[in-house]
C-alpha positions, 0 to 999 in steps of 0.5 A: 455546442460547447467544448469540454474543458479537457477535450484538447488534452484528451486529443493530444494524449493520443499523440503525446509520445510518438515513434520517430522515423529512423533508418540505418545506419543508426547509433542510439544511446538511451539513459534512464535516470531516477529523479531522486530528491529533484522535482520533475520541474527542476529536471525539466529545466536542467534538460532544457539547458542541456538541449540549448547547449546541444544547439536545440531549443528550450522545452515548453513549461509543463512538457512531459515529452520533447523530441528535437532533430538537430543537425548531427543528432536527435534528442528525445526526453520523456518524464515518468513518475519516478524517473526520466529517460533521455535518448540520443540518436545519430545516423552513423555507426561506431565500430568501437561502441563508444558511449558518446556521440559527436555534437554533445557538449564537453562533460555532457554527462555531468549535466544530466540530473538524477541517478543513472539506473540503466541504459542501453546502446543500440546500433542498427546496421544496413541490410547489406551487412555480411556475417551478421551472426559472426559480427554479433558473436565477436562483439559480445565476446562469446558471452551467452548470446541472445537473439531472435528475428523480430517485427515478423522477420523485418529485423534481427536483434542480438544482445547479451544484456551485460552492462559494460563501458563507461556508463555500464550500458547494455549493448544491442545489435540490430540488423535491418532486413526490410524495415521502413522508417516508423517500423525501425522507430517502434523497434528502437523504442520498444528495446529501450523501454524493455531495458528501462522497465526491466531495471525499474521493476527490479527495484522491488527486489532488494525491498522484497529481500529485506521484507523477507528478513523482517517478516521472518523475525516477526514470525518468530516473535509471533510464534513465541507469543502464540505459544504463551497464550495458553499458559498466561496467568490472569492479569498478564494479558495486558503485557502480551496484548501490548507485544502483539500491538507492537508486532502489528505496528511493525508489520503495518510500517513495513507494508506502508514502506513497500506496498507502493514499490511492489505495486510499481514493480508489478506494473513495470514488469507487466509493461516489459512483457507487453513490449516483448510481445510487441516485438513478435519474436521468431526464434533463431535456432540455437539462440535464446530469445529475449522473452525466454531470457527475461522470463528466466531471469526476471520472473524469479525476482517478480515472484520474490516480491510477490511472495514477500507481499503475501507473507506480509499479508499473512503475518498481519492476518495471524497477528490479528487472529492472535490479538482477537483471541487474546482480546476474547480472553480479556473480555471473558475475564472482564465479564467474570469480574463484572459478574462477581461485582454485580453479584456482590451488589445484588447481595448488598441490595437484598440486605438493604431491602430486608432491613427496609422491610423490617423498618416498615413494621416500625413505620406502621407502628409509629404511623398508627400511633400518631394517627390514633393519637391525633384522632383521639386528641381531636375527639377530646377537644371537640366533644365532652361527656358521654359522647366523647367516651363513646367515640373514644371507645369506638376509636379503640375498637377501630385500632385494627382497621387503622393499622390495616389501612396504614399498612396498606398505604405504606405497602402501596408506596413501597410497591410503586418504588419497587416497580420503578426500579 
């Protein structure tokens, strides 16, 4: 039995990004950074150097995930298509919610490659913590508080989804009720992914707004061209068709620039909704759940880029219909010109045939004359006396027959040429 070449890869993929076993008290800093102009290999080298400065080990080449547990903190790195995430864990609480962790090198944030797009700061408190909701309201300073019981009541979560602090991180407070280690790790990972995928999904919002403006402009130009279609003079179709082709090219350019972004935003938002459903939220009376907040605030953005994609598609279809209409008019005009040209050619051909028919009469006379003359000369040279006179007389009598034979032969030849045509 032979092993498939991808057998090990398939087996390892199932365990590629495992959940960590975590327990309170716990402080978590999670960062999502766009790759920008850097390749994932360059980012991997920079993060590997960062791990070394923190006291860890260098990452393996071609790695897309790495988790290392150090003495005072733990580090987790994940590579994605257009961004990467870095998560820092420490088993202690920070009442001041400082956006740093002891054990990191000096100016550690300057060593992280890429552009920060979002981040989240999470703290998990012990089950014995008293006044949890009062603690949450004091922490979020009476902002709109969002919270729920999650993991079938094994924990409580509060946040306001407001970016604050040095790195503008969202803050999330989690109170452990009766979570075990891996359950806590799954909860932390899901909360981090919800924040990350929500931010990356919203990258499609600004291109959608720009697309809306461009589509509106192209819509107006198309409407002006469409109104002129019925008033076009013959010969002006080429200029109008060029204008339509220009609109089509602009629409295709916009589509090429945005289709990947819109598709990615749809995919990321689907992941957000999946991660929220995995939280298994139970409503806390008087508070909005995470699912309700995300749907209320992110769903309109999602509908915006979906509407932009639909408008762009409909615009392309309208341009195609207008182009087909104009092409039909051009084709009809061309057919009319060709019909006139063919009619003119037919008239000239008929004239040539008439002239040819007239020339055939002269040809018959000439051929008859030469045939008759040739036969007469033959008789004169081969005979003499009375027989010659008799032969010449009979030749004269046979003149109509000779004419008919020559006429029949000429008609036969011309008929063959006509049938070939």
